[in-house]
C-alpha positions as CSV (number, residue, x, y, z in Angstrom):
1,X,-12.5,-20.3,-21.0
2,X,-12.2,-22.1,-18.0
3,X,-9.8,-19.7,-16.2
4,X,-12.5,-17.1,-16.9
5,X,-15.3,-19.5,-15.3
6,X,-13.3,-20.0,-12.2
7,X,-12.3,-16.5,-11.9
8,X,-15.9,-14.8,-12.5
9,X,-18.3,-17.4,-11.3
10,X,-17.4,-16.9,-7.6
11,X,-18.0,-13.3,-8.0
12,X,-21.2,-13.6,-10.0
13,X,-22.9,-16.0,-7.2
14,X,-21.4,-14.2,-4.2
15,X,-23.1,-11.1,-5.8
16,X,-26.4,-12.8,-6.6
17,X,-26.7,-14.1,-2.8
18,X,-25.5,-10.7,-1.2
19,X,-27.7,-8.6,-3.2
20,X,-30.7,-11.3,-3.0
21,X,-30.4,-11.1,0.8
22,X,-29.5,-7.1,1.1
23,X,-31.0,-4.3,0.0
24,X,-28.7,-2.1,-1.7
25,X,-28.4,0.5,1.2
26,X,-27.0,-2.0,3.7
27,X,-23.3,-1.1,4.6
28,X,-22.7,-4.4,5.3
29,X,-23.0,-5.3,1.6
30,X,-20.2,-3.4,0.3
31,X,-18.1,-4.2,3.6
32,X,-18.4,-7.9,2.6
33,X,-17.5,-7.2,-1.4
34,X,-14.6,-5.0,-0.4
35,X,-13.5,-7.8,1.8
36,X,-13.8,-10.4,-0.6
37,X,-11.9,-8.5,-3.2
38,X,-9.3,-7.7,-0.9
39,X,-8.9,-11.1,0.2
40,X,-8.8,-12.5,-3.6
41,X,-5.8,-9.5,-4.1
42,X,-3.6,-10.6,-1.4
43,X,-4.0,-14.5,-1.6
44,X,-2.7,-13.9,-5.5
45,X,0.3,-12.2,-3.8
46,X,1.0,-14.7,-1.3
47,X,0.6,-17.2,-3.7
48,X,3.6,-15.9,-5.9
49,X,5.6,-15.2,-3.1
50,X,5.6,-19.0,-2.3
51,X,6.2,-20.0,-5.6
52,X,9.1,-17.5,-5.8
53,X,9.9,-19.6,-2.5
54,X,9.7,-22.9,-3.7
55,X,11.5,-22.3,-7.2
56,X,14.3,-20.0,-6.3
57,X,17.1,-21.3,-4.3
58,X,18.8,-17.7,-3.9
59,X,15.7,-16.5,-2.7
60,X,14.8,-19.2,-0.5
61,X,18.1,-18.6,1.1
62,X,17.4,-14.8,1.6
63,X,14.4,-15.4,3.5
64,X,15.5,-18.4,5.4
65,X,18.6,-16.3,6.7
66,X,16.1,-13.2,7.2
67,X,13.9,-15.7,9.5
68,X,16.8,-16.6,11.7
69,X,18.2,-13.0,12.4
70,X,14.7,-12.4,13.2
71,X,14.4,-15.0,15.9
């Protein structure tokens, strides 16, 4: 239940505030909602990659070598 509330409440609050302050025909409303969804999807991927980096020594070594080669 806690996970569902943490996942859904920010979207519900943001949606309410946006629809309260904008009209449904405003393009900026849909741009803001799309940006929020994109940020949420992207941050999940970054968090997963960081978890893999911190917990997998072979992956960490591969990434560190790749960064050194690019420098």
